[in-house]
N, C-alpha and C positions, 0 to 999 in steps of 0.2 A: 802337936805342931801341924801346921798346914803348909802345903807347897803352893805358893802364889806365882803366877806368871805376871811379871810387871813390865810394862812398856815405859821406857824413859825417853822422851823426845828431846831434841836439842838442835842447835844450829851451829855449823862451822862458819865462823866469821871469815876465816881465810881458808885457802885450799888445804886439803889434807893429803899427805903423800901416801902412796901405796904401802910403804913400809910402816908408817904410823898406823894405818888402818889395819895392817896385819898384826902388829903388836897389840892394838886395842882388842881385836877379836881373840887373840891368843890369851890375853889376860882375863877375858870374860868367858872363855869356852867352857870352863868347869861349871858355870851357872846356866848352861844351855843344855839341858838333858832330856830325859824321857818325855815329860809333859809337853814342852815346847816343840821338840823334834817330832813327836807323834802327831802334832797338830800342823806340821809343816811350816812352822814359823822360822823366819831367818833371825839369826842372832843380831845382825847389824844390817839396817837398811839405809843406804845413802841415796838421797834424791839430788837431782840436777841443780836445784836451787840452794844447796848447802845444808838443807835440813836433814836430820837423821833420826832414827829411832833404834833403840837397843831393847831387845826382849830377852829377859833372863828370869830364871827361877830363883826364888828365895824361900827358905823355910822360916816361918815366923809364927808367933802366936796369934797375930791379927793383921788386918789389912794395913793399918797405920805403920806398924813396925816393918812390914814387908816393903812398903813404899820407901821408908827411910833407909833401910838396908840396901835396896836396889840403887837409890840415888848415891849412897856412899860408895858402892861398888863401881858404878859407872864413873864417878868423879875420880876415884883412885886409879882406875884403868886408864882414863884419859891422861892423868898426870904421868903415869908410868910410860905411856906411849909418847911422852914429850909434847903433849898438847896442853897449853896453858888454859886455865879455867876461863879467862877472859876471851879466849879464841873459840870456845865451845860452850856457850851458856846452855844450861839444861832447863827444860820446861817441867811442869808438874807431872809426876809419875802417875800411871793408871794401872789398876788391876785389869788384866785381860784374860785371866784364867785362874782357876782354883782347883787343886787336887787335894782332897781331904779324905781321911779314913773314917770320918764321922758318919 
């Protein structure tokens, strides 16, 4: 298994509340560990224009599975934070780091 740092971009169509943002970060916190923290990466970056990016770690056998898992995790966290899928469309995920024992 390889640990991938995946960045999932998106756009908030409507304003996000501070409480929804806190819930979102709380739901994803377990996916933001040693690799991303040691690189100084923020879990959630919010931009003034409504765009955002989530950086999280996923253990997966390959890049494809890591990107799918990351997108599923972010989608589920958004839903749990009370943010509808239509209010926060996600862009294509990208691998931004890899930690492997190979």
